[in-house]
N, C-alpha and C positions, 0 to 999 in steps of 0.2 A: 527690355530689361541688359545689362549691357553682362561677355560674357569672362567667363576668368583668364587674363591673359599668361601663362606662367613664364613666357621665356625672358622676362625680364630676370626673373632669381636663375635663369640655370633652370640645367636639364632632374636635377639632385635637390633642389634646396626644397625645403618645405615651411610650411607656414603655421608659427604656434600663436595664436590664439592665449594669449596670457588672464590667471582667473583675475581683478581685482582679487586683494587682500578685506578678508572683514574687520573694519573697522572695527575701532582695538573695543570696544564697547564689547562687542558679543562674543569672543567666547577670549576675551587677554583674562587670563587672571586679575584682583584685585591689589590695581604693587602697593595698601597697603600690606598688607593679609603675609603678601610675598614675602615684603620686607622684615615682616610680625620674624616669622618661617624664614629665612634668608637666614635672622639674627640671631636666631636658635640655636642655626648651622650653625653660626662662627663660633660661638657661647662655648659650644659641643666642645673641640676644645684648647686646651687648654695657651699653649704656642700663639694657638691663628687667634687666641679674643686678647693677647697685649698684644698683636700688634697691632688688632685696629684696635682699642684704648689709646694705643700709642702715637699708631695714624692719622686719629681722627681727632685726638686731645679729651679726648670728653675721658670724662673719671665714670666709674661706677654709677658712682649718688647720680650722680648728668645724668647717665644714662639714663635709671632708674626714672627719673624726677622730665625724661624730653618722650614719651619710646613712643606717647603717637604724637608730637611733633612730624610733619608734612621732609622737615627741615636733614631733624633728626636720622627719619625710613630714609629717606635715599640716603646723607652719607649711608649708608647701612651698602645701601646697593650701587653703590659709586665704590664703594675699599670691594667689592667682588669685583665688580665689573676695571677696576682698574690691577687688580692681576690676574692675568688667565686658569692656572692652577686653583682658583681658592672659584669663579665662576665657573669649570665645572664642576668644578667639583658642589658645587651646591646646587647647581645646574647639577643631577645625576643627579642630590638626594633628594629633593627639594618632588624626581621625578616635573621635567619644567624644560625647557629651552633655553637655553645662553641668552639669545636673543630674547625674553618673551620676560628677563630678568634688565634685561641690559630697556625694553622698552620700556618696565614696571619705569623704572630709574627719571623713561623721560616723564610720562606722564606726573612724578613728584613733584617733577620742574619747574612742570606750566602752572 
């Protein structure tokens, strides 16, 4: 058995063993549920809701009829990820990490 030689790493160096991240399905929130909750947060503020509709080009009727579609749910998360204050506000309100919202956006695109 070989001995570990710390010399190449310097006298104060430390080795860190990084844990592999858990698979997204293991503990990540469901992307559709997260997007719907995020939409509720967006629509809870009139100015933010108006900006969402203007930027996505959706009408309220379009939004109602396409709520279950991945494209619409992805647009919700894209809207948040494109504006950091909204991303951080939604993450706080939904009690998730901003990275969870971004990851959900990626899973909806796949």
